[in-house]
RODO-2510 file (C-alpha; in nm, 4 decimals, decimal comma):
residues 401
     n   res          X          Y          Z
     1     m     7,5681     8,2264    13,7654
     2     g     7,6468     8,5669    13,6080
     3     q     8,0110     8,5384    13,7088
     4     t     8,0320     8,1856    13,5578
     5     a     7,8688     8,3003    13,2336
     6     r     8,1029     8,5971    13,2080
     7     v     8,4115     8,3855    13,2651
     8     s     8,2852     8,1255    13,0157
     9     a     8,2423     8,3999    12,7571
    10     i     8,6038     8,5079    12,8139
    11     a     8,7248     8,1512    12,7711
    12     w     8,5175     8,1075    12,4546
    13     t     8,6561     8,4294    12,3080
    14     a     9,0084     8,3205    12,3973
    15     a     8,9431     7,9919    12,2179
    16     v     8,8395     8,1803    11,9043
    17     s     9,1561     8,3902    11,9282
    18     l     9,3739     8,0796    11,9668
    19     t     9,2028     7,9192    11,6677
    20     a     9,2763     8,2335    11,4647
    21     w     9,6413     8,2174    11,5652
    22     l     9,6727     7,8506    11,4740
    23     w     9,5247     7,9326    11,1337
    24     l     9,7659     8,2240    11,0882
    25     l    10,0566     8,0041    11,1944
    26     l     9,9841     7,7267    10,9467
    27     c     9,7626     7,8628    10,6691
    28     q     9,8698     8,2214    10,5957
    29     g    10,1619     8,1478    10,3690
    30     f    10,4036     8,1012    10,6625
    31     f    10,4147     8,4824    10,6734
    32     w    10,6146     8,4775    10,9955
    33     r    10,9220     8,3209    10,8376
    34     t    11,1972     8,5612    10,7352
    35     d    11,3914     8,3398    10,4945
    36     v    11,2381     8,4814    10,1754
    37     r    11,5476     8,6539    10,0351
    38     l    11,6673     8,7155     9,6809
    39     p    11,6124     8,3929     9,4843
    40     a    11,8868     8,1865     9,3210
    41     r    12,0470     8,3803     9,0405
    42     r    12,3160     8,3596     8,7754
    43     e    12,4915     8,6511     8,6149
    44     p    12,4065     8,7174     8,2489
    45     d    12,6659     8,7242     7,9742
    46     d    12,5359     9,0635     7,8594
    47     w    12,4133     9,2933     8,1351
    48     p    12,0936     9,4837     8,0450
    49     s    12,0739     9,8607     8,0738
    50     v    11,9090    10,0093     8,3835
    51     c    11,7743    10,3509     8,4723
    52     v    11,7298    10,4318     8,8409
    53     v    11,4394    10,6661     8,9231
    54     v    11,4410    10,8434     9,2595
    55     p    11,1446    11,0689     9,3518
    56     a    11,2666    11,3189     9,6108
    57     r    11,0757    11,5908     9,7926
    58     d    11,2578    11,7734    10,0743
    59     e    11,5119    11,4951    10,1251
    60     a    11,8260    11,6978    10,2020
    61     e    11,8476    11,5401    10,5477
    62     v    11,8831    11,1820    10,4226
    63     l    12,0318    11,2254    10,0749
    64     p    12,3981    11,2331    10,1839
    65     a    12,3545    10,8861    10,3348
    66     s    12,1650    10,7360    10,0430
    67     l    12,2449    10,8921     9,7054
    68     p    12,6206    10,8148     9,7130
    69     s    12,5345    10,4457     9,7536
    70     l    12,3380    10,4549     9,4278
    71     l    12,6085    10,6410     9,2415
    72     a    12,8645    10,3854     9,3631
    73     q    12,6823    10,0807     9,2238
    74     d    12,9216     9,8179     9,0890
    75     y    12,7139     9,7359     8,7836
    76     p    12,8789     9,5858     8,4731
    77     g    12,6184     9,7183     8,2311
    78     r    12,4977    10,0675     8,1438
    79     a    12,3229    10,2385     8,4313
    80     e    12,2139    10,5945     8,5063
    81     v    12,0375    10,7694     8,7946
    82     f    11,7470    11,0108     8,7514
    83     l    11,6584    11,2016     9,0660
    84     v    11,3321    11,3935     9,0404
    85     d    11,3317    11,7015     9,2641
    86     d    10,9603    11,7247     9,3362
    87     g    10,9145    12,0846     9,4436
    88     s    11,1623    12,0675     9,7322
    89     s    11,2143    12,3705     9,9526
    90     d    11,5353    12,2464    10,1181
    91     g    11,7741    12,2416     9,8221
    92     t    11,7373    11,8701     9,7471
    93     g    11,8218    11,9097     9,3773
    94     e    12,1263    12,1251     9,4357
    95     l    12,2535    11,8898     9,7048
    96     a    12,2100    11,5913     9,4700
    97     r    12,4239    11,7596     9,2034
    98     a    12,6881    11,8470     9,4625
    99     l    12,7004    11,4872     9,5886
   100     a    12,7412    11,3607     9,2324
   101     r    13,0299    11,6005     9,1707
   102     r    13,1928    11,4967     9,4961
   103     h    13,1483    11,1180     9,4735
   104     g    13,1374    11,0517     9,0997
   105     g    13,0139    10,7121     8,9897
   106     l    12,7007    10,6571     8,7812
   107     p    12,5768    10,9559     8,5755
   108     l    12,3131    11,1631     8,7545
   109     t    12,0342    11,3710     8,5990
   110     v    11,8181    11,5905     8,8222
   111     g    11,4701    11,6667     8,6870
   112     t    11,1865    11,8893     8,8049
   113     p    10,8314    11,7869     8,7160
   114     g    10,6225    12,0790     8,8417
   115     e    10,3032    12,0430     9,0453
   116     p    10,0967    11,7280     8,9780
   117     p     9,7702    11,7653     8,7892
   118     a     9,4342    11,6509     8,9227
   119     g     9,4113    11,2765     8,9802
   120     w     9,7837    11,2253     9,0446
   121     t     9,9587    11,1730     9,3746
   122     g    10,2741    11,3792     9,4010
   123     k    10,5112    11,0848     9,4288
   124     l    10,3719    10,9061     9,1236
   125     w    10,3788    11,2275     8,9201
   126     a    10,7481    11,2519     9,0077
   127     v    10,7980    10,8869     8,9129
   128     r    10,6264    10,9505     8,5798
   129     h    10,8618    11,2396     8,5087
   130     g    11,1610    11,0226     8,5946
   131     i    11,0420    10,7384     8,3717
   132     d    10,9845    10,9850     8,0867
   133     l    11,3440    11,1039     8,1224
   134     a    11,4682    10,7446     8,1381
   135     r    11,2837    10,6392     7,8210
   136     a    11,5271    10,8473     7,6133
   137     r    11,7931    10,5911     7,7175
   138     d    11,5701    10,2947     7,6201
   139     p    11,6519    10,0907     7,9341
   140     e    11,5577     9,7273     7,9771
   141     y    11,4954     9,7743     8,3489
   142     l    11,3824    10,0545     8,5794
   143     l    11,4852    10,0612     8,9430
   144     l    11,2342    10,2655     9,1425
   145     t    11,3844    10,3514     9,4781
   146     d    11,3090    10,6090     9,7439
   147     a    11,5451    10,8877     9,8423
   148     d    11,5991    10,7464    10,1905
   149     i    11,7184    10,4030    10,0698
   150     a    12,0888    10,3126    10,0855
   151     h    12,2042    10,0255     9,8623
   152     a    12,5068     9,8018     9,9016
   153     p    12,7503     9,8348     9,6073
   154     d    12,6284     9,5101     9,4478
   155     s    12,2554     9,5739     9,5074
   156     l    12,1646     9,6597     9,1478
   157     r    12,3770     9,3765     9,0143
   158     m    12,2007     9,1221     9,2385
   159     l    11,8528     9,2543     9,1586
   160     v    11,9063     9,2345     8,7825
   161     a    12,0620     8,8877     8,8062
   162     a    11,7662     8,7648     9,0147
   163     a    11,5125     8,9124     8,7722
   164     g    11,6802     8,7592     8,4685
   165     s    11,7354     8,4176     8,6268
   166     g    11,3809     8,3860     8,7568
   167     g    11,2024     8,5506     8,4651
   168     f    11,0532     8,8116     8,6974
   169     d    10,8928     9,1327     8,5749
   170     v    10,9208     9,2835     8,9233
   171     v    11,1827     9,2080     9,1886
   172     s    11,1248     9,4078     9,5046
   173     q    11,3014     9,4073     9,8388
   174     m    11,1572     9,5259    10,1677
   175     a    11,4345     9,7558    10,2851
   176     r    11,5498     9,7092    10,6410
   177     l    11,4090    10,0086    10,8277
   178     r    11,6028    10,1920    11,0951
   179     v    11,5681    10,0640    11,4516
   180     a    11,7698    10,2920    11,6777
   181     s    11,5266    10,4747    11,9071
   182     t    11,3067    10,3059    12,1674
   183     w    10,9922    10,3670    11,9624
   184     e    11,1560    10,2367    11,6438
   185     r    11,2441     9,9117    11,8219
   186     l    10,8880     9,8752    11,9431
   187     v    10,7024     9,9726    11,6256
   188     v    10,9189     9,9146    11,3173
   189     p    10,9647     9,5333    11,3223
   190     a    10,5901     9,5034    11,3827
   191     f    10,5233     9,7183    11,0762
   192     v    10,7038     9,4691    10,8510
   193     y    10,5476     9,1756    11,0397
   194     f    10,1958     9,3112    10,9795
   195     f    10,2757     9,3795    10,6139
   196     a    10,3934     9,0217    10,5656
   197     q    10,0798     8,8972    10,7399
   198     l     9,8630     9,0888    10,4909
   199     y    10,0801     8,9971    10,1902
   200     p    10,2663     8,6687    10,2543
   201     f    10,5858     8,6852    10,0528
   202     r    10,5721     8,3205     9,9449
   203     r    10,2341     8,3718     9,7806
   204     i    10,3444     8,6855     9,5989
   205     g    10,6143     8,5026     9,4056
   206     r    10,3892     8,2083     9,3169
   207     k    10,2458     8,2048     8,9661
   208     g     9,8671     8,1808     8,9740
   209     s     9,8417     8,3392     9,3178
   210     r     9,6294     8,6519     9,3429
   211     t     9,8436     8,7992     9,6203
   212     a    10,0414     9,0965     9,4888
   213     a    10,2564     9,3520     9,6669
   214     a    10,5885     9,5306     9,6425
   215     a    10,7982     9,7501     9,8685
   216     g    10,8266    10,0986     9,7205
   217     g    11,1763    10,1605     9,8470
   218     c    11,3295     9,9050     9,6118
   219     v    11,1397     9,7914     9,3004
   220     l    11,3227     9,6607     8,9928
   221     l    11,0750     9,6669     8,7035
   222     r    11,1121     9,5477     8,3468
   223     a    11,0555     9,8454     8,1176
   224     d    10,8338     9,6470     7,8801
   225     a    10,6240     9,5232     8,1730
   226     a    10,5828     9,8830     8,2866
   227     e    10,4534     9,9766     7,9419
   228     r    10,2117     9,6849     7,9307
   229     a    10,0749     9,7705     8,2729
   230     r    10,0763    10,1462     8,1949
   231     i    10,2935    10,2242     8,4962
   232     p    10,2591    10,4747     8,6503
   233     d     9,9569    10,6222     8,4653
   234     a     9,7284    10,3303     8,5529
   235     i     9,7945    10,3808     8,9251
   236     r     9,8305    10,7603     8,9230
   237     h     9,5805    10,8077     9,2078
   238     a     9,7221    10,5347     9,4352
   239     v     9,8412    10,6402     9,7777
   240     i     9,9862    10,2937     9,8490
   241     d    10,1656    10,2962     9,5186
   242     d    10,3912     9,9930     9,5661
   243     v    10,1004     9,7534     9,6171
   244     a     9,9087     9,9138     9,3310
   245     l    10,2108     9,8742     9,1011
   246     a    10,2465     9,5050     9,1870
   247     r     9,8766     9,4423     9,1319
   248     a     9,8842     9,6146     8,7940
   249     v    10,1840     9,4136     8,6741
   250     k    10,0573     9,0821     8,8103
   251     g     9,7061     9,1513     8,6831
   252     g     9,8535     9,1833     8,3345
   253     g    10,0159     8,8415     8,3577
   254     g    10,3482     8,9569     8,4980
   255     h    10,5610     8,7485     8,7362
   256     i    10,6578     8,9347     9,0530
   257     w    10,8705     8,8651     9,3595
   258     l    10,8986     9,0332     9,7009
   259     g    11,1237     8,9447     9,9912
   260     l    11,3248     9,0871    10,2756
   261     a    11,6425     9,2774    10,1969
   262     e    11,9844     9,1815    10,3165
   263     r    12,1830     9,4910    10,2193
   264     v    11,9225     9,7525    10,1307
   265     d    11,8489     9,9862    10,4216
   266     s    11,6330    10,2855    10,4951
   267     v    11,8273    10,5680    10,6567
   268     r    11,5209    10,7733    10,7486
   269     p    11,4940    10,8247    11,1257
   270     y    11,1671    10,7943    11,3163
   271     p    11,2904    10,8926    11,6623
   272     r    10,9522    10,9797    11,8162
   273     l    10,6206    10,7979    11,8375
   274     h    10,4705    11,0963    11,6550
   275     d    10,6918    11,0310    11,3533
   276     l    10,5967    10,6650    11,3357
   277     w    10,2317    10,7498    11,3977
   278     r    10,2303    10,9758    11,0921
   279     m    10,4058    10,7116    10,8819
   280     v    10,1274    10,4616    10,9512
   281     s     9,8207    10,6830    10,9805
   282     r     9,8803    10,8763    10,6583
   283     s     9,7814    10,5736    10,4478
   284     a     9,6155    10,3193    10,6796
   285     y     9,2597    10,4171    10,5884
   286     a     9,3507    10,4157    10,2195
   287     q     9,4599    10,0542    10,2700
   288     l     9,1016     9,9886    10,3850
   289     r     8,9651    10,1598    10,0707
   290     h     8,8097    10,4328    10,2871
   291     s     8,5431    10,1869    10,3997
   292     l     8,3814    10,2182    10,7425
   293     a     8,2778     9,8531    10,7222
   294     l     8,6379     9,7436    10,6614
   295     l     8,7576     9,9768    10,9377
   296     t     8,5105     9,8258    11,1831
   297     g     8,6118     9,4739    11,0837
   298     t     8,9822     9,5583    11,1100
   299     v     8,9452     9,7088    11,4577
   300     a     8,7435     9,4080    11,5726
   301     g     8,9932     9,1686    11,4168
   302     l     9,2926     9,3378    11,5772
   303     a     9,1191     9,3296    11,9154
   304     l     9,0259     8,9614    11,8842
   305     v     9,3628     8,8423    11,7561
   306     y     9,6058     9,0640    11,9472
   307     l     9,4299     9,2043    12,2555
   308     v     9,2116     8,9132    12,3696
   309     p     9,5008     8,6754    12,4571
   310     p     9,6651     8,8904    12,7298
   311     v     9,3258     9,0087    12,8558
   312     a     9,1978     8,6506    12,8772
   313     l     9,5128     8,5387    13,0565
   314     a     9,4885     8,8221    13,3092
   315     a     9,1129     8,7767    13,3623
   316     g     9,1503     8,4002    13,3964
   317     l     9,4195     8,4352    13,6591
   318     a     9,2219     8,7006    13,8453
   319     t     8,8974     8,5027    13,8507
   320     g     9,0327     8,1514    13,8808
   321     d     8,9116     8,0541    13,5339
   322     a     9,1817     7,8072    13,4330
   323     g     9,0336     7,7590    13,0872
   324     a     9,0422     8,1278    13,0008
   325     a     9,3969     8,1635    13,1382
   326     a     9,5249     7,8574    12,9503
   327     l     9,3627     7,9509    12,6192
   328     g     9,4719     8,3155    12,6440
   329     g     9,8228     8,2177    12,7412
   330     a     9,8487     7,9686    12,4545
   331     a     9,7314     8,2258    12,2001
   332     w     9,9780     8,4816    12,3375
   333     l    10,2582     8,2246    12,3180
   334     v    10,1823     8,1452    11,9526
   335     m    10,1649     8,5166    11,8767
   336     a    10,5034     8,5850    12,0376
   337     g    10,6524     8,2822    11,8632
   338     t    10,5502     8,4067    11,5179
   339     y    10,6957     8,7502    11,5948
   340     a    11,0331     8,6213    11,7145
   341     p    11,1821     8,5629    11,3649
   342     m    11,1129     8,9233    11,2652
   343     l    11,2811     9,0484    11,5829
   344     r    11,5834     8,8318    11,5033
   345     y    11,5914     8,9736    11,1478
   346     y    11,5988     9,3226    11,2990
   347     r    11,8598     9,2114    11,5563
   348     q    11,6304     9,2991    11,8463
   349     p    11,5971     9,1186    12,1816
   350     l    11,3339     8,8470    12,1957
   351     w    11,1823     8,9872    12,5156
   352     l    11,0068     9,2371    12,2874
   353     a    10,7951     8,9562    12,1416
   354     p    10,5400     8,9471    12,4322
   355     l    10,4905     9,3239    12,3881
   356     l    10,3310     9,2731    12,0446
   357     p     9,9728     9,3196    12,1851
   358     f    10,0697     9,6691    12,3039
   359     t    10,2193     9,7518    11,9651
   360     a     9,9090     9,6142    11,7912
   361     f     9,6964     9,8411    12,0107
   362     l     9,9026    10,1381    11,8912
   363     y     9,8414    10,0308    11,5291
   364     l     9,4699    10,0043    11,6037
   365     l     9,4715    10,3641    11,7262
   366     m     9,6789    10,4771    11,4273
   367     t     9,4294    10,3163    11,1894
   368     a     9,1348    10,4819    11,3635
   369     d     9,3171    10,8143    11,3544
   370     s     9,3791    10,7708    10,9814
   371     a     9,0008    10,7452    10,9307
   372     v     8,9417    11,0498    11,1506
   373     q     9,1905    11,2533    10,9475
   374     h     9,0251    11,1397    10,6249
   375     y     8,6831    11,2609    10,7343
   376     r     8,8322    11,5862    10,8559
   377     g     8,9436    11,6450    10,4992
   378     r     9,3178    11,5892    10,5489
   379     g     9,3252    11,2465    10,3898
   380     a     9,6447    11,0582    10,3124
   381     a     9,9671    11,2525    10,2924
   382     w    10,3102    11,2397    10,1300
   383     k    10,5713    11,5066    10,1947
   384     g    10,3375    11,7908    10,2763
   385     r    10,0645    11,7032    10,0240
   386     t     9,7301    11,5584    10,1250
   387     y     9,4850    11,3545     9,9193
   388     a     9,1343    11,3539    10,0554
   389     r     8,9984    11,1540     9,7587
   390     p     9,1642    10,9884     9,4566
   391     d     9,0167    11,2439     9,2174
   392     t     9,1200    11,5552     9,4038
   393     v     9,4061    11,7878     9,3262
   394     p     9,6832    11,7410     9,5840
   395     e     9,6825    12,0251     9,8327
   396     s    10,0117    12,1515     9,9706
   397     v    10,0089    12,1888    10,3467
   398     p    10,2857    12,2785    10,5916
   399     e    10,4655    11,9878    10,7486
   400     e    10,3913    11,9323    11,1162
   401     g    10,6768    11,9453    11,3585
***
């Protein structure tokens, strides 16, 4: 009787997991589709002015592969690049000037903001300095882009045309992250997949929807919308600054759009699991608002949705419980099917799709580790600075190897 009850419990749990997957498949904004790209656009008769703001802290390794692509933008209007050297120790500012002299193109200004005051994250303090420099040019748009992002020559042109045609205050593209190492292939597509699951792109662009998000590597922002939303001052403490920016703009009545990039790529390498682990764990607990209740619910949810299907299938086959095996297998099949489009977008083999439960388990551990680091006082981190609480002064710490 005990064996029957135990197997029945596994089958019941697998049924709940399958129900969750059917709901995600049909009712979560079709998050798994990868066809949300730059919307239809027409080129304006008069191109608006744009200032590009690039916060950069110790980015000498990636800057030669990214900054020349910004300087080489084929933009018909007035455009200028402001790179903010945020206390770098590797010669980032000097290298940026040298690249500008070598490649030419758009004018480049390198600024230095000094250490951020209490209540500011380092990146947003750098963004604020860059926007202050840009205001002297009175631009109509600001392009906020990270130092590791390489843009195709027509990237700025397409972003501005899309914003003007659609009446968007924010047009953001999720840059295609690098997938070269074994761990990048296993973890990176899942990172974007999970993000889209939390913030379905179709809902973000819909007026009246409360869903708001952006991708910090590529955010085109109307200057007047930034002023109305008090960007970045209103979000100065935000660790996940791109989502906070989108919420502030949309909360003020702005129209925003987010989709997958076609020719905007991150050149930052994450060759080891340790590198990817740090990328996720540094802000995962901040995403959960530093709440133990949300952490517990997230861990339970990840286990139910991603881990139960393969466990139920294996247990059902081992014990002869056909119901548990069938339900677990069906849930796993739906899961793999929703992941396949993201793998195709990243040009990865589809045999990686059934490995998503293992990757989800890694993300579960990363999220738990993020909470552990928070309570140890390290908190979220960006380029050697940690933020234990939103109201603390950023503390400089040595980068781990």
